[in-house]
C-alpha positions as CSV (number, residue, x, y, z in Angstrom):
1,X,-36.2,-79.5,-8.0
2,X,-39.9,-78.7,-7.6
3,X,-40.1,-79.5,-3.9
4,X,-37.0,-77.3,-3.2
5,X,-38.3,-74.5,-5.3
6,X,-41.7,-74.7,-3.6
7,X,-40.1,-74.6,-0.2
8,X,-38.1,-71.5,-1.1
9,X,-41.1,-69.8,-2.8
10,X,-39.4,-69.8,-6.1
11,X,-40.2,-71.2,-9.5
12,X,-37.9,-73.9,-10.9
13,X,-36.4,-71.6,-13.5
14,X,-35.6,-69.0,-10.8
15,X,-33.9,-71.7,-8.7
16,X,-31.9,-72.8,-11.7
17,X,-30.9,-69.2,-12.5
18,X,-30.1,-68.5,-8.8
19,X,-32.1,-65.2,-8.8
20,X,-35.7,-64.1,-8.4
21,X,-37.3,-62.8,-11.6
22,X,-39.5,-59.7,-11.7
23,X,-43.1,-60.5,-10.8
24,X,-45.3,-60.8,-13.9
25,X,-48.7,-59.2,-14.6
26,X,-47.5,-55.7,-13.8
27,X,-46.9,-56.6,-10.1
28,X,-43.8,-55.0,-8.5
29,X,-41.4,-56.6,-6.1
30,X,-41.9,-55.1,-2.6
31,X,-38.3,-55.6,-1.6
32,X,-37.0,-53.9,-4.7
33,X,-39.4,-51.0,-4.2
34,X,-38.2,-50.6,-0.6
35,X,-34.6,-50.5,-1.6
36,X,-35.4,-48.0,-4.4
37,X,-37.2,-45.7,-2.0
38,X,-34.5,-45.9,0.6
39,X,-31.8,-45.0,-2.0
40,X,-33.8,-42.1,-3.3
41,X,-34.4,-40.7,0.2
42,X,-30.7,-41.0,1.0
43,X,-29.8,-39.0,-2.1
44,X,-32.3,-36.3,-1.2
45,X,-30.9,-36.1,2.4
46,X,-27.3,-35.8,1.0
47,X,-28.3,-33.0,-1.3
48,X,-30.1,-31.2,1.5
49,X,-27.0,-31.6,3.8
50,X,-24.6,-30.3,1.1
51,X,-27.0,-27.3,0.5
52,X,-26.9,-26.4,4.2
53,X,-23.1,-26.7,4.3
54,X,-22.8,-24.6,1.2
55,X,-25.1,-21.9,2.7
56,X,-23.0,-21.8,5.9
57,X,-19.7,-21.5,4.0
58,X,-21.1,-18.7,1.9
59,X,-22.3,-16.9,5.0
60,X,-18.9,-17.3,6.7
61,X,-17.1,-16.1,3.5
62,X,-19.3,-13.0,3.2
63,X,-18.7,-12.1,6.9
64,X,-15.0,-12.7,6.4
65,X,-14.9,-10.4,3.4
66,X,-16.8,-7.7,5.2
67,X,-14.4,-7.9,8.2
68,X,-11.3,-7.9,6.0
69,X,-12.7,-5.0,4.0
70,X,-13.2,-2.9,7.2
71,X,-9.7,-3.9,8.5
72,X,-8.0,-2.9,5.2
73,X,-9.8,0.4,4.6
74,X,-9.6,3.5,6.8
75,X,-11.9,6.5,6.6
76,X,-10.7,9.4,8.6
77,X,-10.0,13.1,8.9
78,X,-6.4,13.9,9.7
79,X,-4.1,16.9,10.0
80,X,-0.7,16.9,8.5
81,X,1.6,18.3,5.8
82,X,1.4,17.5,2.1
83,X,4.8,15.9,1.3
84,X,4.3,15.9,-2.5
85,X,1.7,16.8,-5.1
86,X,1.8,15.5,-8.7
87,X,-0.3,14.9,-11.7
88,X,0.1,11.5,-13.5
89,X,-1.8,10.9,-16.7
90,X,-4.2,13.7,-16.0
91,X,-5.0,12.5,-12.4
92,X,-4.0,14.7,-9.4
93,X,-2.4,13.1,-6.4
94,X,-1.5,14.3,-2.9
95,X,1.0,12.4,-0.7
96,X,0.8,12.4,3.1
97,X,3.0,10.5,5.6
98,X,1.7,7.4,7.4
99,X,4.3,6.0,9.9
100,X,7.2,5.9,7.5
101,X,5.2,5.4,4.3
102,X,3.6,7.8,1.9
103,X,-0.2,7.7,1.3
104,X,-1.0,8.3,-2.4
105,X,-4.3,10.1,-2.4
106,X,-6.2,10.7,-5.6
107,X,-7.9,14.1,-5.4
108,X,-11.7,14.1,-5.4
109,X,-13.7,16.8,-7.2
110,X,-13.9,19.0,-4.1
111,X,-10.1,19.2,-3.7
112,X,-8.6,22.4,-5.2
113,X,-5.3,20.9,-6.3
114,X,-3.8,24.1,-7.8
115,X,-4.5,26.1,-4.6
116,X,-2.5,23.6,-2.4
117,X,1.0,24.9,-1.5
118,X,3.5,22.6,0.3
119,X,5.0,25.4,2.5
120,X,4.9,29.1,3.2
121,X,8.4,29.6,1.9
122,X,10.2,28.0,4.9
123,X,7.9,25.8,7.1
124,X,5.5,23.2,5.8
125,X,1.8,24.0,5.7
126,X,-0.6,21.8,7.6
127,X,-3.8,20.7,6.0
128,X,-7.0,19.0,7.3
129,X,-7.7,16.2,4.9
130,X,-10.7,13.9,4.7
131,X,-9.6,10.7,3.2
132,X,-10.1,7.0,2.7
133,X,-7.2,4.7,2.2
134,X,-6.1,1.1,2.0
135,X,-3.7,-0.2,4.8
136,X,-2.2,-2.7,2.4
137,X,-1.5,-0.6,-0.7
138,X,-1.2,2.9,1.0
139,X,-3.4,4.3,-1.7
140,X,-6.7,6.1,-1.3
141,X,-8.8,9.2,-2.1
142,X,-8.9,12.6,-0.6
143,X,-12.4,14.1,-0.6
144,X,-11.5,17.4,1.1
145,X,-8.3,19.4,1.8
146,X,-8.3,22.7,3.8
147,X,-5.4,24.6,5.2
148,X,-4.8,24.5,9.0
149,X,-1.6,26.5,9.6
150,X,2.1,25.6,9.6
151,X,4.5,23.2,11.5
152,X,8.2,23.0,12.1
153,X,9.6,19.4,11.8
154,X,12.6,17.8,13.3
155,X,14.4,17.5,16.7
156,X,18.0,18.4,16.1
157,X,20.9,16.9,18.1
158,X,24.2,18.7,18.7
159,X,26.6,17.6,15.9
160,X,28.9,19.9,13.9
161,X,28.3,19.5,10.2
162,X,31.0,19.0,7.7
163,X,30.6,21.8,5.2
164,X,31.7,21.2,1.6
165,X,32.2,23.6,-1.3
166,X,30.7,23.1,-4.7
167,X,29.1,24.8,-7.7
168,X,25.3,24.6,-7.5
169,X,22.4,26.6,-8.8
170,X,24.8,28.7,-10.9
171,X,27.1,29.8,-8.1
172,X,29.7,28.6,-5.5
173,X,27.9,27.3,-2.4
174,X,28.3,25.4,0.8
175,X,26.4,22.2,1.5
176,X,26.2,19.8,4.4
177,X,23.9,17.4,6.4
178,X,23.1,18.6,9.9
179,X,20.6,18.3,12.8
180,X,20.8,14.5,13.2
181,X,18.2,12.7,15.3
182,X,17.0,9.1,15.8
183,X,14.7,8.0,13.0
184,X,11.2,7.5,14.7
185,X,9.8,5.8,11.6
186,X,12.2,3.0,11.1
187,X,11.5,-0.6,12.2
188,X,12.4,-1.2,14.9
189,X,11.8,2.5,15.9
190,X,15.0,4.5,16.4
191,X,17.1,2.6,14.0
192,X,19.4,4.9,12.1
193,X,19.2,8.7,12.0
194,X,17.4,11.4,10.0
195,X,18.9,14.7,9.2
196,X,18.5,18.0,7.4
197,X,20.3,18.9,4.2
198,X,21.4,22.5,3.8
199,X,22.7,24.5,0.9
200,X,24.0,27.9,1.9
201,X,25.7,30.9,0.3
202,X,29.5,31.1,0.6
203,X,30.7,32.5,3.9
204,X,30.3,31.6,7.6
205,X,27.6,28.8,7.6
206,X,26.0,30.1,10.8
207,X,25.2,33.4,9.3
208,X,25.1,32.6,5.5
209,X,21.7,32.7,3.8
210,X,20.1,29.3,3.3
211,X,19.4,28.6,-0.4
212,X,17.8,25.2,0.1
213,X,16.7,23.2,3.2
214,X,15.5,19.6,2.9
215,X,14.2,18.4,6.3
216,X,14.0,14.9,7.7
217,X,15.9,12.9,5.1
218,X,18.3,9.9,5.4
219,X,21.1,11.5,3.5
220,X,22.0,13.9,0.7
221,X,24.7,14.7,-1.8
222,X,25.5,16.8,-4.8
223,X,25.8,15.3,-8.3
224,X,25.1,15.9,-12.0
225,X,22.1,13.6,-12.2
226,X,21.0,14.5,-15.7
227,X,24.5,14.8,-17.2
228,X,23.9,18.4,-18.3
229,X,27.1,19.7,-16.8
230,X,25.4,21.3,-13.8
231,X,25.1,19.8,-10.3
232,X,21.8,19.0,-8.6
233,X,21.0,18.1,-5.0
234,X,20.2,14.4,-4.6
235,X,18.3,13.3,-1.5
236,X,17.6,9.8,0.0
237,X,14.2,10.2,1.6
238,X,12.7,8.1,4.4
239,X,9.8,6.9,2.3
240,X,10.0,3.6,0.4
241,X,7.2,4.8,-2.0
242,X,9.3,7.8,-3.1
243,X,12.9,7.0,-2.1
244,X,14.7,9.8,-4.1
245,X,14.2,13.5,-4.7
246,X,16.3,15.7,-6.9
247,X,16.4,19.5,-6.7
248,X,17.4,21.3,-9.9
249,X,17.6,24.9,-10.9
250,X,15.4,25.7,-13.9
251,X,14.6,29.2,-15.2
252,X,15.7,30.9,-12.0
253,X,13.7,28.6,-9.7
254,X,14.5,25.5,-7.7
255,X,12.3,22.6,-8.9
256,X,11.8,19.1,-7.4
257,X,11.9,15.9,-9.3
258,X,11.0,12.4,-7.9
259,X,12.8,9.7,-9.9
260,X,12.2,6.0,-9.3
261,X,15.9,5.3,-9.4
262,X,19.3,6.9,-9.9
263,X,22.6,6.0,-11.6
264,X,24.5,3.4,-9.6
265,X,27.5,5.7,-8.9
266,X,25.2,8.3,-7.2
267,X,23.3,5.6,-5.2
268,X,26.7,4.5,-3.8
269,X,27.1,7.9,-2.2
270,X,23.8,7.8,-0.5
271,X,23.1,5.9,2.7
272,X,21.0,2.8,1.9
273,X,18.7,1.0,4.3
């Protein structure tokens, strides 16, 4: 055994154990040290590589978020009519149209909510509004709102309306939908029609006084929505955010209500898209 061990550079007990024992007297095995150093260096390189990858991914994520944020949010000054104003839980909101949708704009401190009128008694008023809104949610904030005149909406087509008689607003009246034109807001554009809904005094419709005019709606009807024994005007609007409006007669004035839904029997009488 000794000649073989000597030839291999091993002690007899190492040859019998089939492995080299640690060098005695505090001396370290150079091969083992080399392997340890190589393993440690490899781990450090791996950690450094993962750190670089994580840094690049974080940078790309930040850039992506910034680009997405700028794409989603729009800051602009626009002119248009105020479709609806309402106060919900003490917060004032204005609604403006955006390509067939309604922008819900929370009023900033510089917006005089009480001074904003929707129309001048016949035509809608136009306002210049500074706003910031989200393309995904159609919600935003109005920081300024100043009047900019009036506008007349709609492009009527020739079509004779079918006038019907009913009792409304405390008296006998005529009502009908009229002035149909292709819906420019539908997808695809031009699908379906929009119209105006008229309520007139009894008589010849062309000369009778108009008691109520709702412009640019999908359809309208007359029904007792609140089951109080009196009819109200029910409108199917073109806005998915506020699909229904109801016109009631309260204390001598016509008031507008915007319910989220209506009884099924009334919905069946309105055109649905």
